[in-house]
N, C-alpha and C positions, 0 to 999 in steps of 0.2 A: 504494500500500500504506500502510495507516495506521501511525503510529508505535507504537500499542499492539500491533498484529499482529506487527510486527518485534521489539518488546521481548519479547513472550511467546514467539515462535519461538526467539529466542536463549536465553531463560531455560530453557524446557523442553528445547530441543535440547542445551544444555550439561549440564543435569541428567541427561538420558538418556545422553549420551556418558560422563560421569564414572561413572555407575552401571554402564554396560556394561563399562567398563574395570575397575572393581572386580569385577564378575561374572567377567570373563575371568581375572583374577589369583587369585581366591579361591573357586573352585567349591565345594570341600568345606565351607568356612565358610558360604557363602551357602545351600547346601542345608540344612545343620544349623540355621542361624538361621531360615530360612523354616519348617522343620518345627517348631521350638520356638515361633516366633511364632504360628503358626496354632492352637496348643494353649493359648495364654495369653490369656485373655479380657481382661485389662487392656491388653495390648499391642494386641489387636484393636480395643479401644475407642479407644486412642490413634491407631493407624493409620487407623481409620475416620474419626475426627474430623479428622485432618490431610488426608485425601483429600477429605472433605466441604468443609472450608474452602477448599482450593485449587480444587476443582471449582466451588464456588459463586462464588468470586472471578472465575474465568475466565468462567463462564457469564454472570454479572451484568454484567461489563465488556466481554465480547467474544462475544456470541451472534449471530454474523454467518455466514450460510450462503451468501453470494455474494461475489464479488470475487477469485476465484482459488483455486487448490489450497491454497496456504499458509494463507489465511484460514480455509478450511473445516477443514483439519487441526488448526489451533490450537483452533477451536471444538469439534471432535470430541474432542480430548484433554480439554478442560474437561468436557464431558458425560460422558466415560468415567470421569474422576476422581470426579465427583459421583455417578455410578451406583455405582462401587466403594465409595465412602464409605457410601452408603446400605445397600448389601449387607452390608458389614462390620458396620455398626451393628445391623442388624435380623435377620440370619441366625443361627439357633441354632449354637452351637459345634460340635456333632456334624456338622451339614451342611457347615460350613466345612472341617472336617477331611476329610470325605468328598470334597469338591470338590478340595481340595489333593492328596489322594492320587490322584484321577482324573487330575490334570494330569501326574503322573509327572515331576516336576521333575528328578529325577536322570537319567532317560533322555532327556528333551527339553530339557535345560538349554541346549544351544547353539542350539536353535531360539528359545527365549525371549531369549537373549542377542542373537541376530542381529536379532530384531524390534526390540528396544530400541536397538540400535546403528544400524540403518537409519533408524528414525524420528528418532533423535538427529542423525544426519548430515544428513538432509534438512532438518530444522528449523534446525539451526545454519547450514548453507550458505545456505539461502534467507533466513534472518533476517539474516545478516551481509552477504549480497550486496545485500539491500534492494531 
């Protein structure tokens, strides 16, 4: 396993774990923040830019599709961040709001939290186990 794969797995894994813990403790705040964020074009621009930068950094440094599950998951997360950044930057505001509402964050909140937690656990454990 490459040192870069292990570093990115630990970084992304811990980020997802911390974020899922915050989600678990502050559901009402998270739902309200997400709802406000998707309606604020300036914050969408900022979030899209951050996702684009992070995704490009991972894809440019770690575009590896072989070498085990961990390697592929790290690469896939990079591509998903890149894609999300592009979508946030180029999708009209009304379409983003419609997509957000279709996600039904309030009703499916714990599904999204669980996905974030599971990916975070996997990446952290695999990254630190090395």
